[in-house]
N, C-alpha and C positions, 0 to 999 in steps of 0.2 A: 362381524365375523367372526365364523369360527370354524378352525380347522384343526383336522387329526397327523400328525406328523410320528413318523418313526426316528427315533435319537438312540442309536444305538441299539439296543436288544429288546427296549421298551416305547409304548406309545401313547402319549398325550394329547388331552384336547387341551387347544392353546387359543386367546382371542389376543385384542389389540392390549398394547400396553401392560399384559401380563409379567409376573413375575413367579420363575418355579425351577425347580430342583433338579438336574438332567444329571446322567452319569457323569464322569471326570471328561473333561474338553479340554485340549491343552488352548493355551492362553493367559494373555494377560486381565488383569479389570480396565475396562474400557473399549478393550478389542472388542469388531465386530465381526460377526460369524456368521452363516448361511446354511439354512437343513432346504433341502431339495427331494425330499423322500416325503413327503405328501401323500396321504391316502385320500383325505375328503378334505372338502372344502363347504359350509355350508355359508352363500352368501346371500343373505335376508330370505330363507325359505330355499333358496331354489341350491341344491344337491350336485356338486360333481365331484367325482369318483373315477376310479379307472388312472388306464396306461395313457390316455387324453390330457392328460390335467400335467399343467405346465404351471404348478404352483408354485412355491418359494420364502419363506420366512426366515424372516431377517430378524438377529437380535442381537441383544450387548450383551458380553460377560459383567455381570455386575462383580462377581469376590467366586475366588476360590473355597471351599472350606469341606470340615470333616463331618461326616454323623456324628450320631451318638455312639459311643461307644457299644459293641455287642463281648460279652464272654464265653467263651466256650468252655463246658468243665466236664469232663471225663473222670467217671470214679467204679470202678469196678470192687464191690462192697467183699467184707471178710478179705481182700487180698493186700490192701496197703498200697494200691493204685489210685494217685489219684494225679489228675493234670489240668492244669487251668491256663488259658491264654484271650486274648484278648484282642480285636482290631475293630480300627473305624474306618468305616467308608467312606473313599473322596468324593464329592461333588461340586457342580459346578451352577453359581448360580446365574442366570439370566436374564432379562429383561426382554420379553418381545415388542421388537421397533413396529414392524407390516407383516400381513399375510399378502402377498402380489401372488 
């Protein structure tokens, strides 16, 4: 079974027992979360889409992690202006338990 779900402002293709990194969601490791903004479900070749779709995706939070450091460096030549700062984006690692 395969589904397309919208989490935050991104769309993800998910399968049962899959782990993926999504934008930060509040919760601790072991907490259960549920997504109901499912856009498409492929159940052995039968596609279901649209507003009549009542699918829900159940997942478990595995960990709260940070992404790689991104450096933003600004410089204006011959002016002596240099500015360097960076950030690490927060992600939530989840494991898909079921698509119902």
